[in-house]
VMD Tcl script that draws the C-alpha trace (Angstrom):
set ca {
  {32.51 43.16 -1.98}
  {33.41 40.51 -4.55}
  {30.86 40.64 -7.34}
  {31.23 38.19 -10.17}
  {34.97 38.36 -10.79}
  {35.48 41.97 -9.74}
  {35.50 44.00 -6.56}
  {32.89 46.66 -5.97}
  {33.01 49.22 -3.14}
  {29.60 50.40 -1.89}
  {29.76 54.16 -1.50}
  {26.65 56.14 -0.56}
  {26.36 59.68 -1.87}
  {25.59 62.43 0.62}
  {24.79 66.07 -0.08}
  {26.28 68.50 2.42}
  {25.74 72.14 3.38}
  {28.15 73.18 6.07}
  {28.00 70.43 8.70}
  {24.43 69.38 7.78}
  {23.69 66.48 5.44}
  {20.97 64.97 3.29}
  {20.98 61.47 1.81}
  {18.86 62.74 -1.09}
  {19.64 65.50 -3.56}
  {16.40 67.33 -2.79}
  {16.83 66.84 0.96}
  {16.32 69.30 3.73}
  {19.85 69.02 5.21}
  {18.39 68.03 8.56}
  {20.95 65.47 9.70}
  {24.33 66.06 11.35}
  {26.93 64.97 8.78}
  {29.30 63.20 11.21}
  {26.44 61.23 12.80}
  {25.23 60.07 9.39}
  {28.73 59.04 8.27}
  {29.34 57.12 11.51}
  {26.03 55.27 11.05}
  {26.94 54.28 7.47}
  {30.43 53.23 8.61}
  {28.91 51.08 11.38}
  {26.42 49.57 8.88}
  {29.11 48.46 6.42}
  {29.56 51.19 3.81}
  {33.00 51.14 2.15}
  {33.25 54.88 1.59}
  {31.26 58.06 1.21}
  {30.88 60.46 -1.72}
  {30.40 63.96 -0.36}
  {28.78 66.43 -2.75}
  {29.29 69.92 -1.34}
  {26.17 72.01 -1.94}
  {27.24 74.81 0.37}
  {26.12 78.34 -0.29}
  {28.98 80.73 0.37}
  {32.52 80.43 1.67}
  {31.55 79.99 5.32}
  {29.40 76.90 4.66}
  {32.02 75.58 2.21}
  {34.72 75.81 4.91}
  {32.39 74.15 7.43}
  {31.82 71.27 4.99}
  {35.58 70.83 4.58}
  {36.07 70.78 8.36}
  {33.24 68.23 8.70}
  {34.98 66.01 6.13}
  {38.17 66.10 8.19}
  {36.10 64.84 11.15}
  {34.74 62.01 8.98}
  {38.28 60.90 8.10}
  {39.35 61.09 11.77}
  {36.29 59.32 13.18}
  {35.35 56.65 10.61}
  {37.03 54.03 8.42}
  {35.19 55.28 5.32}
  {37.13 56.18 2.17}
  {36.23 59.77 1.35}
  {35.43 60.98 -2.16}
  {34.59 64.66 -2.64}
  {32.76 66.59 -5.33}
  {30.87 69.80 -5.91}
  {31.51 73.47 -5.30}
  {34.90 73.51 -7.02}
  {35.58 77.04 -8.22}
  {39.38 77.15 -8.17}
  {42.43 74.90 -7.78}
  {42.55 75.78 -4.08}
  {39.21 73.96 -3.57}
  {40.66 70.74 -5.02}
  {43.69 71.10 -2.75}
  {41.50 71.67 0.32}
  {39.42 68.60 -0.55}
  {42.51 66.43 -0.89}
  {43.94 67.80 2.37}
  {40.84 66.55 4.21}
  {42.18 63.06 3.56}
  {39.95 62.40 0.56}
  {40.99 59.50 -1.63}
  {39.79 61.30 -4.75}
  {38.16 64.53 -5.91}
  {35.54 64.14 -8.64}
  {35.09 67.03 -11.04}
  {31.71 67.41 -12.75}
  {32.19 67.57 -16.54}
  {28.96 69.59 -16.84}
  {30.04 72.42 -14.53}
  {32.08 75.09 -16.33}
  {33.74 76.39 -13.17}
  {34.90 72.87 -12.30}
  {36.13 71.85 -15.75}
  {38.11 75.10 -15.95}
  {40.45 73.79 -13.20}
  {40.36 70.08 -14.10}
  {43.45 69.88 -16.35}
  {45.64 71.83 -13.92}
  {44.32 69.82 -10.95}
  {44.96 66.47 -12.67}
  {48.47 67.60 -13.66}
  {49.31 68.88 -10.19}
  {47.74 66.14 -8.04}
  {47.60 63.19 -10.47}
  {44.81 61.43 -12.32}
  {44.42 58.91 -9.50}
  {43.57 61.73 -7.05}
  {41.52 63.98 -9.37}
  {39.08 62.62 -11.94}
  {36.57 64.20 -14.27}
  {33.56 62.00 -13.70}
  {29.81 62.33 -14.06}
  {29.15 61.43 -10.42}
  {25.44 62.16 -10.92}
  {25.35 59.67 -13.78}
  {25.08 55.88 -13.54}
  {24.26 54.97 -9.97}
  {22.06 52.47 -8.23}
  {19.28 53.28 -5.84}
  {19.34 50.75 -3.01}
  {15.67 49.87 -3.52}
  {16.38 48.95 -7.15}
  {19.73 47.26 -6.61}
  {18.67 43.78 -7.71}
  {17.47 44.90 -11.14}
  {20.43 47.26 -11.51}
  {22.92 44.44 -10.81}
  {21.32 42.21 -13.45}
  {21.73 44.82 -16.20}
  {24.86 46.59 -15.02}
  {27.38 44.47 -16.84}
  {29.90 44.83 -14.02}
  {31.88 41.86 -15.28}
  {35.53 41.86 -14.22}
  {35.87 45.58 -13.62}
  {36.94 46.72 -10.19}
  {35.21 49.89 -9.18}
  {33.00 51.95 -6.99}
  {29.25 51.81 -6.86}
  {27.95 55.24 -5.83}
  {24.57 54.69 -4.22}
  {21.61 57.04 -4.09}
  {19.78 56.20 -0.89}
  {16.14 56.32 0.05}
  {16.67 57.38 3.64}
  {19.77 57.17 5.77}
  {19.19 53.82 7.54}
  {20.74 51.26 5.20}
  {22.29 47.93 6.15}
  {25.21 47.79 3.72}
  {26.13 44.34 5.02}
  {22.75 43.05 3.76}
  {23.34 44.74 0.39}
  {26.74 43.03 0.16}
  {25.19 39.65 0.93}
  {22.74 40.19 -1.94}
  {25.60 41.01 -4.30}
  {27.61 37.83 -3.63}
}
mol new
graphics top color blue
foreach p $ca { graphics top sphere $p radius 0.5 }
foreach p [lrange $ca 0 end-1] q [lrange $ca 1 end] { graphics top cylinder $p $q radius 0.2 }
display resetview
């Protein structure tokens, strides 16, 4: 979406355990991940930030497989984060078709692999970013836009959602 003199991509954040998803961090992982992603794709989201909250290798592998399905079955750009314990996890995330892997600067296990991952895959594919930092909740988007100082920067707006039924086209109309 063109906002002021820059371009902003609206990217909802989803928390995933295996193939189950929650739009909120404290969610109950009740929704099927692919169904949720297809709904957001249909409703105008530009991408999706997947935060893997899986417990154990089995769930982690299920989350990776679910992300491959998202890439195959939607037009959403995929960003992945969370549960990075070794360089192999970064590689698996990128092999899903993810545009970028975000490494949490507050997680020791993730920062331990960040330099090697950026060197091997490139800074455009792997970034150390506080993806739980500055975001906009859809309900507070108007006040966030006024004080955000987006200016001419092109970027991504990672959205925390209050529920999974969001009309991203309406949000984009508000931003113009």
